[in-house]
C-alpha positions as CSV (number, residue, x, y, z in Angstrom):
1,M,-135.0,98.7,35.8
2,K,-132.5,101.5,36.1
3,A,-129.0,101.3,37.6
4,A,-130.0,103.6,40.4
5,D,-132.8,101.3,41.3
6,I,-130.4,98.4,41.5
7,Q,-128.1,100.3,43.7
8,T,-131.0,101.2,46.0
9,V,-132.0,97.5,46.3
10,E,-128.5,96.5,47.2
11,K,-128.2,99.2,49.8
12,T,-131.4,98.3,51.6
13,H,-130.8,94.5,51.5
14,S,-130.4,93.2,55.1
15,P,-127.3,91.2,56.0
16,V,-127.5,87.5,56.6
17,S,-128.2,86.8,60.3
18,V,-126.1,84.2,62.2
19,A,-128.1,81.2,63.4
20,F,-126.2,80.8,66.7
21,K,-123.7,83.0,68.5
22,P,-120.4,81.4,69.6
23,L,-121.4,81.8,73.2
24,T,-124.7,80.0,72.6
25,V,-122.8,77.1,70.9
26,L,-120.4,77.0,73.9
27,M,-123.2,76.9,76.4
28,L,-125.0,74.1,74.5
29,C,-121.8,72.1,74.4
30,I,-121.2,72.5,78.2
31,I,-124.9,71.6,79.0
32,G,-124.6,68.6,76.8
33,L,-121.4,67.3,78.4
34,M,-122.8,67.9,81.9
35,S,-126.0,66.1,81.0
36,F,-124.1,63.1,79.6
37,G,-121.9,63.0,82.7
38,A,-124.9,63.0,85.0
39,F,-126.7,60.3,83.0
40,L,-123.5,58.1,83.0
41,S,-123.0,58.6,86.8
42,L,-126.7,57.9,87.7
43,S,-126.7,54.8,85.4
44,G,-123.9,53.3,87.5
45,F,-125.9,53.8,90.8
46,Q,-129.3,52.9,89.3
47,G,-129.6,49.8,91.4
48,D,-129.1,51.7,94.6
49,L,-131.3,54.6,93.7
50,E,-134.3,52.9,92.2
51,K,-137.4,52.6,94.4
52,K,-138.0,49.0,95.4
53,D,-141.1,47.3,96.7
54,Y,-140.4,46.7,100.4
55,T,-143.8,45.4,101.2
56,A,-144.0,42.2,103.2
57,R,-140.2,42.1,103.5
58,S,-138.3,41.6,106.8
59,H,-135.3,43.9,106.6
60,A,-134.2,47.3,107.9
61,L,-135.8,49.3,105.2
62,S,-139.2,47.6,105.3
63,K,-142.1,49.5,106.9
64,S,-144.3,46.4,107.0
65,P,-145.2,44.9,110.4
66,N,-142.6,42.2,109.9
67,G,-139.9,44.7,108.8
68,F,-137.3,46.4,111.0
69,A,-137.5,50.1,109.8
70,G,-138.9,51.1,113.2
71,I,-135.9,49.9,115.3
72,F,-133.6,51.2,112.6
73,R,-135.0,54.8,112.9
74,L,-135.3,54.5,116.7
75,M,-131.6,53.8,117.0
76,R,-130.8,56.8,114.7
77,T,-132.9,59.2,116.8
78,E,-131.0,58.1,119.9
79,D,-127.8,59.3,118.3
80,E,-126.5,55.9,117.6
81,T,-124.4,55.3,114.5
82,V,-126.7,53.1,112.4
83,G,-126.2,52.0,108.8
84,T,-126.9,49.2,106.3
85,L,-124.6,46.5,104.9
86,R,-125.0,46.1,101.2
87,S,-121.9,44.1,100.5
88,T,-120.1,41.5,102.6
89,E,-116.8,43.1,101.5
90,D,-117.7,46.2,103.5
91,M,-117.3,44.2,106.7
92,W,-113.5,44.3,106.1
93,S,-113.4,47.9,104.9
94,K,-115.7,49.4,107.6
95,D,-115.6,49.5,111.4
96,V,-118.5,47.2,112.5
97,G,-119.5,47.3,116.2
98,L,-122.6,45.2,115.8
99,L,-124.0,43.4,112.7
100,I,-127.7,42.5,112.7
101,V,-128.6,39.8,110.3
102,T,-132.4,39.2,109.8
103,L,-133.0,35.9,108.1
104,P,-135.8,36.3,105.5
105,S,-136.8,32.6,105.7
106,P,-135.4,29.3,106.9
107,Y,-134.5,28.5,103.3
108,S,-132.0,31.3,103.3
109,G,-129.9,29.6,105.9
110,E,-127.4,28.3,103.4
111,K,-126.5,32.0,102.6
112,L,-125.2,32.5,106.1
113,G,-121.9,31.1,105.0
114,R,-121.0,34.4,103.5
115,F,-120.5,35.8,107.0
116,D,-117.5,34.9,109.2
117,F,-119.1,36.3,112.3
118,S,-115.8,37.7,113.5
119,D,-117.6,40.9,114.6
120,R,-120.5,40.9,117.1
121,T,-123.5,39.6,115.2
122,I,-127.2,39.2,116.1
123,L,-128.9,36.6,114.0
124,V,-132.7,37.2,114.0
125,L,-134.6,34.0,113.2
126,P,-137.7,34.0,111.0
127,K,-141.1,33.2,112.3
128,W,-144.1,34.1,110.1
129,R,-145.0,33.3,106.5
130,T,-146.6,36.5,105.1
131,R,-148.2,37.9,102.0
132,I,-149.2,41.3,100.8
133,S,-152.6,42.5,101.7
134,R,-154.7,43.7,98.7
135,K,-157.0,45.8,100.9
136,K,-154.4,47.9,102.8
137,K,-151.4,49.7,101.5
138,N,-148.2,48.2,102.9
139,G,-150.4,45.8,104.7
140,V,-149.2,42.2,105.5
141,I,-151.3,39.2,106.3
142,K,-149.8,36.5,108.5
143,L,-150.4,33.1,107.1
144,L,-148.7,30.4,109.0
145,H,-145.5,29.9,111.1
146,Y,-142.5,28.5,109.5
147,S,-142.0,25.0,110.7
148,A,-139.7,24.6,113.7
149,E,-137.7,21.9,111.8
150,S,-136.9,24.2,108.9
151,I,-135.6,26.9,111.3
152,E,-133.5,24.3,113.2
153,D,-132.0,23.1,109.9
154,A,-131.1,26.7,108.9
155,V,-128.9,27.1,112.0
156,K,-127.8,23.6,112.7
157,G,-124.3,24.4,111.5
158,Y,-123.9,26.7,114.5
159,A,-125.8,24.8,117.2
160,S,-126.6,21.2,116.3
161,D,-128.8,20.5,119.3
162,L,-130.9,23.7,119.0
163,K,-134.6,23.3,119.3
164,I,-137.5,25.7,118.5
165,S,-140.5,25.9,120.7
166,R,-143.7,28.1,120.4
167,K,-146.6,29.0,122.7
168,T,-149.9,29.3,121.0
169,G,-152.0,32.4,121.6
170,N,-151.4,36.1,122.1
171,D,-150.1,36.0,125.6
172,S,-148.5,38.5,127.9
173,V,-145.0,37.2,128.8
174,M,-142.2,38.4,131.0
175,F,-138.5,37.9,130.8
176,D,-135.6,36.8,133.0
177,L,-132.3,38.5,132.4
178,S,-128.8,37.2,133.0
179,E,-126.8,38.9,135.8
180,G,-124.6,40.8,133.5
181,A,-127.5,42.2,131.5
182,Q,-129.9,43.3,134.3
183,E,-128.3,46.8,134.7
184,Y,-128.6,47.5,130.9
185,F,-132.4,47.1,130.7
186,S,-134.8,49.9,131.5
187,Y,-137.8,47.7,132.3
188,P,-136.5,44.3,133.5
189,D,-139.9,43.3,135.0
190,A,-142.1,44.6,132.1
191,S,-144.6,42.3,130.4
192,H,-144.7,42.0,126.6
193,Q,-147.7,41.1,124.4
194,I,-146.3,38.7,121.8
195,D,-148.3,36.4,119.5
196,S,-147.0,32.8,119.6
197,I,-143.7,33.6,121.3
198,Q,-140.9,31.6,119.8
199,T,-138.1,30.4,122.0
200,L,-134.8,28.4,121.8
201,S,-133.3,25.6,123.8
202,S,-129.8,24.3,123.5
203,G,-127.2,23.0,125.8
204,A,-124.5,25.1,124.2
205,L,-126.5,28.4,124.3
206,E,-125.7,30.9,127.0
207,P,-129.1,32.7,127.9
208,I,-129.2,36.4,128.2
209,V,-132.9,36.9,127.9
210,S,-135.3,34.0,128.6
211,L,-138.9,33.4,129.5
212,A,-139.7,34.1,133.2
213,G,-139.8,30.9,135.2
214,S,-138.1,28.7,132.6
215,D,-134.7,28.6,134.4
216,G,-133.0,29.7,131.2
217,K,-134.3,26.7,129.1
218,A,-136.6,28.9,127.0
219,V,-134.2,31.3,125.6
220,I,-135.3,34.5,123.8
221,F,-131.8,35.9,123.3
222,G,-128.6,34.0,123.8
223,K,-125.0,33.6,122.8
224,L,-123.1,30.7,121.3
225,P,-120.0,30.2,123.5
226,E,-116.5,31.0,122.2
227,T,-118.1,33.0,119.3
228,N,-119.4,36.5,118.6
229,L,-122.7,35.1,117.3
230,F,-125.9,35.9,119.3
231,I,-129.3,34.5,118.3
232,L,-132.7,36.2,118.8
233,S,-135.4,33.6,118.6
234,D,-138.5,35.8,118.1
235,P,-138.4,38.6,115.5
236,D,-141.6,40.1,117.0
237,L,-139.6,41.5,119.8
238,I,-137.8,44.1,117.7
239,N,-139.8,44.3,114.4
240,N,-142.3,47.0,113.5
241,A,-145.2,45.1,115.0
242,G,-143.4,44.6,118.3
243,L,-142.5,48.3,118.6
244,K,-146.2,49.2,119.1
245,Q,-145.7,48.6,122.8
246,Y,-143.5,51.1,124.7
247,E,-142.1,48.3,126.9
248,S,-141.2,46.2,123.9
249,A,-139.6,49.1,122.1
250,A,-137.5,49.9,125.2
251,T,-136.5,46.2,125.5
252,A,-135.5,46.1,121.8
253,F,-133.4,49.2,122.2
254,D,-131.8,47.9,125.3
255,I,-130.8,44.6,123.6
256,L,-129.1,46.5,120.8
257,T,-127.3,49.0,123.0
258,Y,-126.3,46.2,125.4
259,M,-124.7,44.4,122.4
260,A,-123.1,47.3,120.6
261,P,-119.7,48.7,121.8
262,Q,-119.9,52.3,122.9
263,G,-119.6,54.6,119.9
264,E,-119.1,51.9,117.3
265,P,-121.6,51.6,114.3
266,I,-124.5,49.2,114.1
267,L,-125.1,47.8,110.7
268,F,-128.3,46.0,109.4
269,D,-127.6,43.4,106.7
270,L,-129.5,43.8,103.4
271,T,-127.5,41.3,101.3
272,L,-129.7,38.3,102.4
273,H,-132.7,40.2,101.1
274,G,-131.4,40.8,97.6
275,L,-130.7,44.5,98.3
276,G,-126.9,44.2,98.0
277,S,-124.8,46.6,96.1
278,N,-123.9,45.5,92.5
279,Q,-120.5,46.8,91.6
280,N,-119.9,48.0,88.0
281,L,-117.3,50.0,86.2
282,V,-119.0,53.4,86.6
283,K,-119.5,52.9,90.3
284,T,-115.9,51.7,90.8
285,M,-114.6,54.9,89.0
286,L,-116.9,57.2,91.1
287,T,-116.2,55.7,94.6
288,P,-113.0,55.8,96.6
289,P,-110.2,55.0,96.1
290,F,-110.6,55.3,92.4
291,L,-112.5,58.6,92.6
292,A,-109.2,60.5,92.9
293,A,-107.9,59.0,89.7
294,T,-111.2,59.8,87.9
295,L,-111.0,63.4,89.0
296,C,-107.4,63.7,87.8
297,L,-108.3,62.3,84.4
298,L,-111.3,64.7,84.2
299,A,-109.1,67.7,85.1
300,T,-106.5,66.6,82.6
301,G,-109.1,66.4,79.8
302,L,-110.5,69.9,80.7
303,M,-107.0,71.4,80.6
304,L,-106.3,69.7,77.2
305,A,-109.6,71.0,75.9
306,W,-108.8,74.5,77.1
307,R,-105.3,74.3,75.6
308,A,-106.8,73.3,72.2
309,F,-109.4,76.2,72.2
310,T,-106.8,78.8,73.2
311,R,-104.1,77.8,70.7
312,F,-103.1,80.7,68.4
313,G,-102.5,79.7,64.8
314,E,-101.6,76.3,63.4
315,P,-99.2,74.1,65.4
316,Q,-95.6,74.3,64.2
317,V,-94.2,71.2,62.7
318,R,-91.2,70.1,64.7
319,A,-88.0,70.0,62.7
320,R,-85.8,66.9,62.4
321,V,-83.1,66.6,65.0
322,Y,-80.6,65.8,62.3
323,A,-81.6,67.6,59.1
324,S,-80.6,66.4,55.6
325,G,-79.4,68.2,52.5
326,K,-76.8,70.7,51.5
327,Q,-78.1,73.4,53.8
328,A,-77.8,71.0,56.8
329,L,-74.3,70.1,55.8
330,A,-73.4,73.8,55.6
331,D,-75.1,74.5,59.0
332,N,-73.3,71.6,60.7
333,S,-70.0,72.7,59.3
334,A,-70.6,76.2,60.5
335,D,-71.5,75.0,63.9
336,M,-68.3,72.9,64.1
337,I,-66.2,75.9,63.1
338,R,-68.0,78.1,65.6
339,L,-67.4,75.5,68.4
340,A,-63.7,75.3,67.5
341,G,-63.4,79.1,67.6
342,R,-61.8,79.3,64.0
343,E,-64.3,81.7,62.3
344,Q,-61.6,84.3,61.6
345,N,-59.6,81.7,59.6
346,M,-62.3,81.6,57.0
347,A,-61.4,85.2,55.8
348,P,-58.8,84.2,53.1
349,G,-61.0,81.5,51.7
350,Y,-64.0,83.9,51.5
351,A,-61.8,86.5,49.7
352,A,-60.7,83.8,47.2
353,L,-64.3,82.8,46.7
354,I,-65.3,86.4,45.9
355,R,-62.5,86.7,43.5
356,K,-63.5,83.5,41.7
357,L,-67.2,84.4,41.5
358,T,-66.5,88.0,40.3
359,A,-64.0,86.8,37.6
360,A,-66.5,84.2,36.3
361,A,-69.3,86.8,36.2
362,L,-67.1,89.3,34.3
363,G,-65.8,86.7,31.8
364,L,-62.1,86.7,32.7
365,P,-60.1,83.8,31.2
366,K,-59.8,80.8,33.4
367,T,-56.2,80.4,32.6
368,L,-55.3,83.5,34.6
369,S,-53.5,82.9,37.9
370,E,-54.8,84.2,41.2
371,D,-52.5,87.2,41.2
372,Q,-53.3,88.0,37.5
373,A,-57.0,87.8,38.2
374,T,-56.6,90.1,41.2
375,E,-54.7,92.7,39.1
376,S,-57.3,92.5,36.3
377,L,-60.2,93.0,38.7
378,D,-58.4,95.9,40.4
379,R,-57.9,97.7,37.1
380,M,-61.6,97.1,36.2
381,A,-62.7,98.5,39.6
382,K,-60.5,101.5,39.2
383,R,-61.9,102.3,35.7
384,S,-65.5,101.9,37.1
385,K,-64.5,104.1,40.0
386,I,-65.5,101.5,42.6
387,D,-64.1,102.0,46.1
388,G,-61.7,99.4,47.4
389,A,-59.2,97.2,45.8
390,L,-59.5,93.4,45.9
391,S,-55.7,93.1,46.5
392,D,-56.0,95.2,49.6
393,M,-59.0,93.2,50.9
394,T,-57.2,89.9,50.1
395,H,-54.1,91.1,52.0
396,K,-56.3,92.2,54.9
397,S,-58.0,88.8,55.1
398,N,-54.7,87.2,56.1
399,Y,-54.6,89.2,59.3
400,T,-58.2,89.0,60.7
401,T,-58.0,88.1,64.4
402,N,-61.7,87.9,65.6
403,V,-65.2,87.5,64.4
404,S,-66.0,91.2,64.2
405,E,-63.1,91.9,61.8
406,L,-64.2,88.8,59.8
407,M,-67.8,90.1,59.5
408,A,-66.7,93.6,58.5
409,L,-64.4,92.3,55.8
410,A,-67.1,89.9,54.5
411,R,-69.6,92.8,54.2
412,Q,-67.0,94.9,52.3
413,L,-66.2,92.0,49.9
414,H,-69.8,91.2,49.3
415,K,-70.6,94.9,48.6
416,W,-67.6,95.1,46.2
417,R,-68.8,92.1,44.3
418,Q,-72.3,93.5,43.9
419,E,-70.9,96.8,42.5
420,M,-68.6,95.0,40.1
421,T,-71.2,92.6,38.7
422,H,-74.2,95.0,39.1
423,D,-75.9,92.2,41.1
424,S,-78.2,93.2,43.9
425,K,-78.2,89.7,45.5
């Protein structure tokens, strides 16, 4: 192969292509950081966001017949402030106008101790044992009633003489209202179709809604005196199954609006049903009041990263506050002289130093006195036709009065020594 052919091959060889452009790498880094941040944030709220099976559950998110999602949505559509309670600590951090606690079963009565019932609270007692239907989606099959004794034991800490009664059969019943509640109910004389209606009787219970003709002894909805605790005996009055009737839906809405102070929020408890909010480090960092601190830390990290990417050149090493060595000693001495304002007094000493260095460089005897050395150097300068005499400059050094004169004389002496010794330094 000839040289010309080799040159042709080199000229036609394509340059090495870059795998990734800097902008592409930057975008990949940004996308990776955002994805990691989103994954970390969602992992902290995983328990709240995951879809749970609400079938056959009796809480405000359940769409089953024994659930309370219907009244929950009804209150929202009527412009009422309705929410859920996922932590008992929220009762101290939130304004609660009315708290609705739906007891899942009589065996959950011991968990009622987590509430102090300082706010207005409606306790909805359980009634039916249920199971999921295999034939119908979200279907529930009623099995048996909870025993009256088990329900009485669940609330005996609040009313020791409370008794549960039931009527068998799917009967049409009517209610009597207390004098203070009559004006709040839309249909006071309406009849309600309720299967095996469940009532309360207690000497300490103040009836608000009771069975018609019972003289307040078969209480549907009543209040414990000197407390903010109200008890609803039959959940079928406000659950999804009971809302099938327009009159029952209106009565359920009237009970809640009668109880809730005007404009204050109504909260449905979910903690008794195992749907409480589990606190973790990520959730704590991303919820108030710690959210502000997290955002400040994130902003600080972004500014530090931007500062690192925009730095020009290598960072300078910081010098010691008090340097060591001969140079530091000379610098410190010069600073002291400068602070004292005595720079011009250095002129005679500098002239003597120039004389000494020049005499040593030219090989003059060390036994010569200062005046003899000066005369010898003047004669040598005159023979070499060098401008300026050392005697004149030495005499002038004794009369410098300011820094400008000192610097001019120092330059003249330095130039004279360079010419005498043929030294360019």
